[in-house]
C-alpha positions as a LaTeX table, in Angstrom:
\begin{tabular}{lrrr}
\hline
Residue & $x$ (\AA) & $y$ (\AA) & $z$ (\AA) \\
\hline
Met1 & 21.25 & $-10.73$ & $-5.93$ \\
Tyr2 & 18.02 & $-8.26$ & $-5.30$ \\
Tyr3 & 16.19 & $-6.47$ & $-7.92$ \\
Leu4 & 14.50 & $-3.17$ & $-7.68$ \\
Tyr5 & 11.98 & $-2.87$ & $-10.22$ \\
Ile6 & 9.21 & $-0.54$ & $-11.45$ \\
Leu7 & 6.01 & $-1.92$ & $-13.41$ \\
Lys8 & 3.40 & 0.20 & $-15.35$ \\
Cys9 & 0.02 & $-0.78$ & $-14.72$ \\
Ala10 & $-3.07$ & $-1.04$ & $-17.16$ \\
Asp11 & $-4.35$ & 2.31 & $-15.35$ \\
Gln12 & $-0.76$ & 3.92 & $-16.44$ \\
Ser13 & $-0.01$ & 4.05 & $-12.22$ \\
Leu14 & 3.27 & 2.96 & $-11.57$ \\
Tyr15 & 4.34 & 0.12 & $-8.78$ \\
Thr16 & 7.95 & $-0.23$ & $-7.06$ \\
Gly17 & 8.88 & $-3.11$ & $-5.42$ \\
Ile18 & 11.96 & $-5.25$ & $-4.96$ \\
Cys19 & 12.70 & $-9.24$ & $-5.14$ \\
Val20 & 15.26 & $-11.81$ & $-5.53$ \\
Asp21 & 13.90 & $-13.36$ & $-8.80$ \\
Leu22 & 12.55 & $-10.58$ & $-11.25$ \\
Asp23 & 10.91 & $-13.13$ & $-13.73$ \\
Lys24 & 8.82 & $-15.02$ & $-11.28$ \\
Arg25 & 7.58 & $-11.90$ & $-9.41$ \\
Phe26 & 6.65 & $-10.25$ & $-12.66$ \\
Glu27 & 4.69 & $-13.50$ & $-13.41$ \\
Glu28 & 3.12 & $-13.28$ & $-10.08$ \\
His29 & 2.17 & $-9.63$ & $-10.52$ \\
Asn30 & 0.24 & $-10.65$ & $-14.03$ \\
Ser31 & $-1.01$ & $-13.77$ & $-13.42$ \\
Thr32 & $-1.36$ & $-15.03$ & $-9.84$ \\
Ala33 & $-3.00$ & $-14.37$ & $-6.37$ \\
Leu34 & 0.77 & $-14.02$ & $-5.13$ \\
Gly35 & 0.97 & $-10.51$ & $-6.86$ \\
Ala36 & 0.71 & $-7.13$ & $-4.95$ \\
Lys37 & $-2.77$ & $-6.49$ & $-4.04$ \\
Tyr38 & $-2.18$ & $-3.26$ & $-5.69$ \\
Thr39 & $-1.42$ & $-4.49$ & $-9.08$ \\
Arg40 & $-4.01$ & $-7.65$ & $-9.16$ \\
Gly41 & $-6.68$ & $-5.06$ & $-9.84$ \\
Arg42 & $-4.53$ & $-3.13$ & $-12.67$ \\
Arg43 & $-3.49$ & $-6.03$ & $-14.55$ \\
Pro44 & $-1.92$ & $-6.44$ & $-17.09$ \\
Val45 & 1.33 & $-4.94$ & $-15.99$ \\
Glu46 & 4.33 & $-4.21$ & $-17.88$ \\
Leu47 & 8.13 & $-3.86$ & $-16.55$ \\
Val48 & 9.85 & $-0.63$ & $-17.22$ \\
Phe49 & 12.75 & $-0.34$ & $-15.13$ \\
Ser50 & 14.93 & $-2.90$ & $-12.88$ \\
Gln51 & 18.06 & $-2.41$ & $-11.29$ \\
Arg52 & 20.46 & $-5.10$ & $-9.57$ \\
Phe53 & 21.84 & $-4.64$ & $-5.80$ \\
Arg54 & 24.14 & $-6.92$ & $-3.84$ \\
Thr55 & 22.16 & $-6.62$ & $-0.79$ \\
Arg56 & 18.41 & $-6.24$ & 0.24 \\
Ala57 & 19.36 & $-3.49$ & 2.41 \\
Thr58 & 20.53 & $-1.48$ & $-0.53$ \\
Ala59 & 17.74 & $-2.32$ & $-2.67$ \\
Ala60 & 15.11 & $-1.52$ & 0.17 \\
Ala61 & 16.99 & 1.89 & 0.53 \\
Lys62 & 16.73 & 2.72 & $-2.94$ \\
Glu63 & 12.88 & 1.36 & $-3.26$ \\
Tyr64 & 12.17 & 3.84 & $-0.37$ \\
Arg65 & 13.98 & 6.92 & $-2.14$ \\
Ile66 & 11.96 & 6.26 & $-5.52$ \\
Lys67 & 8.81 & 5.76 & $-3.70$ \\
Gln68 & 9.09 & 9.42 & $-1.96$ \\
Leu69 & 9.28 & 10.65 & $-5.66$ \\
Ser70 & 6.58 & 12.65 & $-7.92$ \\
Arg71 & 5.31 & 10.57 & $-10.80$ \\
Asp72 & 6.95 & 12.90 & $-12.99$ \\
Lys73 & 10.50 & 12.12 & $-11.43$ \\
Lys74 & 9.79 & 8.61 & $-11.78$ \\
Leu75 & 8.96 & 8.75 & $-15.37$ \\
Lys76 & 12.47 & 10.57 & $-15.72$ \\
Leu77 & 14.22 & 7.88 & $-13.78$ \\
Ile78 & 12.85 & 5.37 & $-16.01$ \\
Thr79 & 13.71 & 7.22 & $-19.26$ \\
Lys80 & 17.08 & 7.78 & $-17.90$ \\
Gly81 & 17.51 & 4.26 & $-16.76$ \\
Lys82 & 19.42 & 4.21 & $-13.46$ \\
Val83 & 18.86 & 5.40 & $-10.04$ \\
\hline
\end{tabular}
């Protein structure tokens, strides 16, 4: 399984990514140098959205689509709860 996730950073910005182990990746974003460079300077981060996918290709395609959205549309997606 692959997870698509959106994090809300301390500066209120949003970060979108994919991973295999959501709990581990969330911990990396918040506590280690393994977190994305973007989130390392914006800690703490909060998980605000996640969705499971069977294949990496499907998760990556959805990630790409979300990254193309405006902030307002991303916030609506988070509120709505699914892609």
